[in-house]
C-alpha positions as CSV (number, residue, x, y, z in Angstrom):
1,X,0.2,0.3,0.3
2,X,1.7,3.4,-0.9
3,X,2.1,6.1,1.6
4,X,0.9,9.3,1.8
5,X,4.3,10.7,0.7
6,X,3.5,8.2,-2.4
7,X,0.5,9.3,-3.3
8,X,1.6,13.1,-3.1
9,X,4.2,12.3,-5.1
10,X,2.0,10.4,-7.8
11,X,-0.1,13.7,-7.6
12,X,3.4,15.2,-9.2
13,X,3.5,18.9,-7.7
14,X,5.9,19.9,-10.2
15,X,3.0,20.1,-12.6
16,X,0.5,22.1,-10.5
17,X,1.5,25.4,-11.3
18,X,0.0,24.8,-14.8
19,X,-3.4,24.7,-13.0
20,X,-2.8,27.2,-11.0
21,X,-1.6,29.9,-13.2
22,X,-4.7,29.5,-16.3
23,X,-6.8,30.5,-13.1
24,X,-5.1,33.6,-12.0
25,X,-4.4,35.0,-15.2
26,X,-7.8,34.6,-16.0
27,X,-8.6,36.3,-12.9
28,X,-6.5,39.3,-14.1
29,X,-8.0,39.2,-17.0
30,X,-11.6,39.5,-15.1
31,X,-10.1,42.1,-12.7
32,X,-8.8,44.3,-15.8
33,X,-12.6,44.1,-16.9
34,X,-14.1,45.4,-13.4
35,X,-16.1,42.3,-13.0
36,X,-13.8,39.9,-10.8
37,X,-16.3,37.3,-8.3
38,X,-13.8,35.9,-6.1
39,X,-15.8,32.9,-5.1
40,X,-16.0,31.8,-8.8
41,X,-12.0,32.5,-8.8
42,X,-11.6,30.1,-6.1
43,X,-14.4,27.5,-7.5
44,X,-12.2,27.8,-11.0
45,X,-8.9,27.5,-8.8
46,X,-10.1,24.0,-7.0
47,X,-11.8,22.5,-10.5
48,X,-8.1,23.4,-12.5
49,X,-6.2,21.6,-9.4
50,X,-8.5,18.3,-9.1
51,X,-8.4,18.0,-13.1
52,X,-4.7,18.6,-13.1
53,X,-4.1,16.2,-10.2
54,X,-7.0,13.5,-12.1
55,X,-5.4,13.5,-14.9
56,X,-1.6,12.5,-13.1
57,X,-3.0,9.7,-11.6
58,X,-5.1,8.8,-14.9
59,X,-1.8,8.8,-16.8
60,X,-0.2,7.1,-13.7
61,X,-2.1,4.5,-14.4
62,X,-2.5,4.3,-17.8
63,X,0.6,4.2,-18.5
64,X,1.4,1.7,-15.6
65,X,-1.0,-1.3,-17.2
66,X,0.5,-0.5,-20.7
67,X,4.2,-0.9,-19.4
68,X,5.3,2.1,-20.7
69,X,6.6,3.3,-16.7
70,X,8.5,-0.5,-16.4
71,X,11.8,1.3,-17.1
72,X,11.3,5.2,-16.8
73,X,13.6,7.9,-16.4
74,X,12.3,10.6,-13.6
75,X,9.9,10.9,-10.3
76,X,8.7,7.4,-9.1
77,X,4.8,6.3,-10.8
78,X,2.4,4.9,-8.3
79,X,1.6,1.7,-10.7
80,X,4.9,1.6,-12.4
81,X,7.3,1.2,-8.9
82,X,4.6,-1.5,-7.4
83,X,4.1,1.5,-4.8
84,X,0.1,1.7,-5.6
85,X,-2.0,-1.2,-7.2
86,X,-3.9,0.0,-10.9
87,X,-7.2,-0.3,-9.3
88,X,-6.3,2.1,-6.3
89,X,-4.8,4.7,-9.3
90,X,-7.7,4.3,-11.2
91,X,-10.4,5.2,-8.5
92,X,-8.1,8.7,-7.0
93,X,-8.6,9.5,-10.7
94,X,-12.2,9.2,-11.4
95,X,-12.4,10.9,-7.5
96,X,-10.6,13.9,-8.6
97,X,-12.9,14.1,-12.3
98,X,-15.6,13.4,-9.6
99,X,-14.4,16.9,-7.9
100,X,-13.8,19.0,-10.8
101,X,-17.4,18.0,-12.5
102,X,-19.5,18.8,-9.3
103,X,-17.4,22.1,-9.0
104,X,-18.0,22.8,-12.7
105,X,-21.7,22.3,-12.3
106,X,-21.9,25.1,-10.2
107,X,-20.1,27.4,-12.1
108,X,-22.4,26.0,-15.0
109,X,-25.3,26.9,-13.0
110,X,-24.3,30.1,-12.2
111,X,-22.5,31.0,-15.7
112,X,-24.3,29.3,-18.5
113,X,-25.6,25.3,-19.1
114,X,-23.1,24.8,-22.2
115,X,-20.6,24.9,-19.8
116,X,-20.9,21.1,-18.9
117,X,-20.4,20.3,-22.3
118,X,-16.8,22.1,-22.0
119,X,-16.2,20.0,-18.7
120,X,-17.5,16.8,-20.3
121,X,-14.5,17.7,-23.0
122,X,-12.0,18.4,-20.5
123,X,-12.3,15.9,-18.5
124,X,-12.6,12.9,-21.5
125,X,-9.3,14.9,-22.8
126,X,-7.8,14.0,-19.5
127,X,-8.6,10.2,-19.5
128,X,-8.6,9.6,-22.8
129,X,-4.9,11.2,-23.3
130,X,-3.1,8.2,-22.2
131,X,-6.3,6.1,-21.4
132,X,-8.6,4.2,-23.4
133,X,-7.8,1.7,-26.5
134,X,-6.4,4.9,-28.8
135,X,-4.9,7.3,-26.1
136,X,-4.2,10.4,-28.6
137,X,-1.0,11.1,-26.2
138,X,0.5,8.4,-27.8
139,X,-0.3,10.0,-31.1
140,X,1.7,13.1,-30.7
141,X,-1.6,15.3,-29.8
142,X,-0.8,16.1,-26.1
143,X,0.7,19.5,-26.6
144,X,-2.5,20.5,-28.7
145,X,-5.0,19.1,-25.5
146,X,-2.8,21.0,-23.2
147,X,-2.9,24.0,-25.0
148,X,-6.5,24.2,-25.7
149,X,-7.4,23.0,-22.3
150,X,-4.9,24.2,-20.0
151,X,-4.4,27.7,-21.9
152,X,-7.4,28.9,-23.9
153,X,-10.1,26.9,-21.8
154,X,-8.5,27.2,-18.4
155,X,-8.2,31.1,-18.6
156,X,-10.8,32.3,-20.5
157,X,-13.2,29.8,-18.7
158,X,-12.0,31.7,-15.5
159,X,-12.9,35.2,-17.3
160,X,-16.1,34.5,-18.9
161,X,-17.3,32.9,-15.6
162,X,-16.7,35.8,-13.9
163,X,-17.7,38.6,-16.0
164,X,-19.9,37.1,-18.8
165,X,-18.2,37.1,-22.2
166,X,-14.5,36.9,-23.4
167,X,-12.0,39.6,-23.5
168,X,-8.9,40.7,-25.2
169,X,-6.8,40.8,-22.4
170,X,-8.0,36.9,-21.6
171,X,-7.4,35.5,-25.0
172,X,-3.9,37.1,-25.0
173,X,-3.2,35.6,-21.8
174,X,-4.4,32.1,-22.9
175,X,-2.3,32.1,-25.5
176,X,1.0,33.0,-23.5
177,X,-0.4,30.4,-20.5
178,X,-0.9,27.8,-23.0
179,X,2.4,27.8,-24.5
180,X,4.1,27.7,-21.3
181,X,1.8,24.4,-19.9
182,X,2.6,23.4,-23.3
183,X,6.4,23.9,-22.7
184,X,6.2,21.6,-19.7
185,X,5.0,18.4,-21.1
186,X,7.7,19.4,-24.0
187,X,10.4,18.8,-21.2
188,X,9.0,16.0,-19.6
189,X,8.6,14.2,-23.4
190,X,12.3,15.0,-24.5
191,X,13.1,13.6,-21.3
192,X,11.3,10.3,-22.1
193,X,12.2,10.2,-25.7
194,X,14.3,6.8,-25.2
195,X,12.1,4.8,-23.5
196,X,8.8,6.2,-24.9
197,X,10.4,5.1,-28.3
198,X,11.0,1.8,-27.0
199,X,7.7,0.7,-25.4
200,X,5.8,2.3,-28.7
201,X,4.6,5.4,-27.1
202,X,4.3,8.2,-30.0
203,X,4.7,11.8,-28.4
204,X,5.1,14.4,-30.4
205,X,8.9,14.5,-29.2
206,X,9.2,11.2,-30.2
207,X,7.9,12.6,-33.9
208,X,9.8,15.7,-33.5
209,X,13.6,13.8,-32.4
210,X,15.7,15.2,-30.3
211,X,17.0,18.9,-32.2
212,X,13.2,19.4,-33.1
213,X,12.0,19.0,-29.9
214,X,14.7,20.9,-28.1
215,X,13.8,23.6,-30.4
216,X,10.3,24.1,-30.2
217,X,10.6,24.1,-26.7
218,X,12.3,27.0,-26.7
219,X,10.0,28.3,-29.8
220,X,7.1,28.1,-26.8
221,X,9.3,30.2,-24.3
222,X,9.4,33.2,-26.8
223,X,5.8,33.0,-28.0
224,X,4.7,33.7,-24.4
225,X,7.4,36.0,-23.6
226,X,6.2,37.8,-26.8
227,X,2.6,37.5,-25.6
228,X,3.3,39.9,-23.1
229,X,3.6,42.8,-25.5
230,X,0.0,42.0,-26.9
231,X,-1.2,42.0,-23.1
232,X,0.7,45.6,-22.8
233,X,-1.3,46.8,-25.6
234,X,-3.7,47.2,-23.0
235,X,-2.5,48.2,-20.1
236,X,1.4,48.6,-19.8
237,X,1.5,46.9,-16.1
238,X,1.0,43.7,-17.8
239,X,5.0,43.8,-18.7
240,X,5.5,42.6,-15.1
241,X,5.3,39.5,-17.2
242,X,8.4,39.8,-18.3
243,X,9.4,38.9,-14.8
244,X,8.9,35.2,-15.4
245,X,12.2,35.8,-17.9
246,X,14.9,34.7,-15.3
247,X,13.0,31.4,-14.8
248,X,12.3,30.8,-18.5
249,X,16.0,31.3,-19.3
250,X,17.1,28.6,-16.7
251,X,14.5,26.1,-18.2
252,X,15.8,26.6,-21.6
253,X,20.2,26.3,-20.5
254,X,19.9,22.7,-20.2
255,X,17.7,21.8,-23.0
256,X,19.8,24.4,-25.1
257,X,23.1,22.5,-24.0
258,X,21.8,18.8,-24.6
259,X,20.5,17.8,-21.1
260,X,18.9,14.2,-20.8
261,X,17.5,12.0,-18.4
262,X,17.5,13.2,-15.2
263,X,19.1,16.4,-16.2
264,X,15.7,17.9,-17.5
265,X,14.7,17.6,-14.3
266,X,15.3,21.2,-13.4
267,X,13.6,22.2,-16.4
268,X,10.8,21.2,-15.4
269,X,10.9,22.8,-12.0
270,X,11.7,26.3,-13.6
271,X,9.3,25.7,-16.4
272,X,6.5,25.6,-13.8
273,X,8.1,28.4,-11.9
274,X,8.2,30.7,-15.1
275,X,4.5,30.2,-15.7
276,X,3.3,30.5,-12.5
277,X,5.8,33.8,-12.1
278,X,4.5,34.8,-15.3
279,X,0.7,34.2,-14.6
280,X,0.9,36.6,-11.7
281,X,2.6,39.3,-13.3
282,X,0.6,39.7,-16.0
283,X,-2.4,39.8,-13.4
284,X,-0.9,42.3,-11.2
285,X,-0.2,44.4,-14.1
286,X,-4.0,43.7,-15.6
287,X,-5.1,44.7,-12.3
288,X,-3.4,47.7,-11.2
289,X,-4.6,48.7,-15.5
290,X,-7.9,48.2,-14.2
């Protein structure tokens, strides 16, 4: 039976900035529109965290039963390491999805029932990333899903449930946040290219190869930083998003120098920090601009 610390490790805490950042950025856009609703912002945050942890457990389960995690480099996996049974991890994943679904219903009841469809799509995307007979994460589509759901949907949705409409600043922020969330996944998949190739997991990194994937990672960081200038067209305060640059540079350095395996773990950490600092910076800037 897995210990509490192993369950926490299995939830992959280093990925959680990807759940917090879009809600922070979306709330910043709501503040800019003078339409913030704090209880909805809190519900959005809890919902985002529930789905992120749920997808992490779902990936742990699916990769574990498929044997993808039998010989991996990086943080421990509950099923692959034998610390927890596949059934227990699957139940944990669906418990998180259940919490997320309940929170989503609360938002839909007060902001529009069509949001239920968005929630169903998000949970489906979370499960079928590595689950099911034909997981799309094994077909080089993981980054697309991350950009859509942890970028566009999460940021625009957070703003919409508070303001009641989509706004220009929230669109710009969603692109920058989505790019950084994708960068976390790209770094993770660069690390796993050798084992994923052997196991038949055809991620985008496997398709692009090491060189192409490293170039793509750096391009995503550039997109996020350039998007700050778009936000600055609404208010100069959004330039605070550039405070993320030192962490983005630290994240890019091992990638550019050809680090492999455990050498890429600092990149995962620093990219997550960069995304969170980026979100706080633009949120504060937008709030001041209001």
